[in-house]
C-alpha positions, 0 to 999 in steps of 0.5 A: 536470489534464484530459489525460494528458501526459508529462515528463521532470523532476518541475519542468515541473509543479512551481509546478501543484501544492502537496500531493504524495502520494508512493508508497514502493516503485518510487518512493522506493526498491527496498526496500532504499534510496533512489533518489538521485533521488528522495532529491534530488527530496524535498529540493528539493521539501522547499526549495520548502515543499510538503507532502509524504503518503506513502501506501502500499499496504504491510502494515507498520504506520506507526510502522515505515514512518516509522522506516526513513526514514533507513536509506533515506536520507531525513529523515523530518521532510520528510514531513507525514503518511506511511500505510499500508494496513497501518496502516489496517487494524491501527486498525480490528482494535483500535477495531472501530469498522467495522461489517466489524470488529465482525462479524468474529469471534475466531478470526485465520488470520494468512497472512505471511512467517514470516520476516520481523519487521514480518510477524510482529510486524503482530499485537501489540497485536490481541486476538483467537485467531489460529489455526493451522488455515482450518478453525479461522478466522474470518477472515482477514488478508492481510499479505505473502505467503511468498517464492518462493510463486506465486499457485497455492500458494495455491488450496488454503488459498483452497478450504478457505476460500470452502467456510467463507465466511471474509471475506479482509481484506487490508493490502495490495491491491497485485498486485505490486512488483520485486524488490529485488534482481534486478529480478523482479516477484513477487506482494503480497497484492492478488494472492492477495485477487483470487484469492480475490474471483474464488472469489467470496469477501468481500475487504476493503482499506483500501488504494489503490485504495480512498478512505479511504486517500486521505481519512485522509491527507490529513485535515489539509490539507483546506483544501487545493484537490484541484487543486493535491494530485499523487499519484505512483505506478508502479501504474495498478491502485493509485496512478493508479485511486486518483487518480482515485478520490479526485480529483486528478491523478497522475504515473505513474513508467514505470520501476516495475512498468509498465517492461517496458509503456512501455520498449518 
């Protein structure tokens, strides 16, 4: 599709695509429960024999994301693949097959929300020394922002890191998301990483809009023409740009993080 069109229902373009790459938060669920219309939509897509893939800029591991789907109201068997930016980062930290990761060093400063089990558990199985002081680190692993923190709260830490030219690995490149209960926008680790980049720091991501996560997620579907793939998400910066980078069509859900722009 070479033009922008506005649709109210996915059924309007359903027959044009065989494989759907779907974002999670703001599209399938709000972090607590699945949207009823999204649950129905997934069921209908499955009945229509469409292939469904979740590609998410989440710092959660793949297995954690899959196991959480039934709690949100979805059947995990409906998805042919589930991949997160966190899983991409974890696998590369573990294998060190990428040249960037080979040169990292062993001392890691883990930037995460310590009140969340997934944040702390992310590093399980990784053989690094996790240090408490940024001055002792060889690199930063940014997973989840702390509750009630603003972007400016991270400035002192980033200023110390930039003095040592410490690379910043971002496990969740999203800039912001919709808070579960109140619906307010809250920052994600991608915003902190972008600030560090503005300071002149080195930032490494493997999630959307990077093409790597799309290649990995669709590696078992090489016979599917890209013209028959559709990415669905609520972020222009990540879902729509990522689809463009990968060379496929995209659908923007305007009720997500950009709703203040479209709902005027």
